C-alpha angles and dihedrals in degrees: 000000000000090000090052091052091049092051091047091050092049093050092047090049091051091051090048094049092046092050092047093057098037124022093198133052139167131230121198125207118193119203116186134193092264090059092054092044090054091045092052091046089054093048096050095041098047105033142034113279112272110262134180134183124254093180117140129197129235124230092278093053095249115135112255092232089061091055100038104020092121127091123213115253102180133331109331094336114109131193115212115239128177111235118204097210086202145103120236119198117228130199091231141002123184093337095315112115126202103246148140117245132180115214133159094346093310134108109228123190119185107199124201113204150161131197148129141238138185115231116193116284092357108081130221115343117197120208139175136175140099138286134215106230132183120206118209121195122207139167112243099212099187092052096033097231143119111240137181129215122203116215115192115214127170119004122204116201123202116256097357101091088235095307111145092015094115092054093047091046092054092047093050093045092048091050092048092049093049101038109019112025127117098040111202110224103167137004118203097223089056093057096045115100145161128253120209114231119201111255091346106081116236140321122215121223103204119193107225104167146009135198133175133219125193114213131170108303096350149051123233119210113200115202119196117209134190120206114226133175117256 
């Protein structure tokens, strides 16, 4: 118990001395590819695969899948079939694994997926494949948060030789922009905290800025803090 008190006093003293000489400091967090691989494994093993809607509405506001969610069986006869109008992320598809990679100063995210949609007068169309995605990080100054934006590039569909990939890519990107982007990663008020100082009350470490740096195999997040009394 005495040893614990001594260590606490030493740490508090160091924080106090540091803040007295410099009212601002920076903390760096490094997240590498192995971290994101483990995170994705945990997500896919312990929860349902992430899924988001790509449904669009017609001029009357009725979802397209409600109007054209049937597929033709023969002649004019139609068999009703529920169409998901959504994209579901997969851990892997045809050897391509959903992952986060850091290359040449960029954050690359290959995404394996499957899904279906119902274009007018056609019926439910199933698709699967993988997408080349770039992730851009930016500091949202008005809202004091670090956000990410996913930009979908080329889409490769299974068994089509790339045909239809452009259409699917636009649908996925539109859905991400409307329903996913921007992705909030970190809010500064959530990472601000107080530090107890022996016989001196508390000192507040207030996060006042954040910047990111992509290096080989990892991303570094630099957090700027101000030291304030109480």
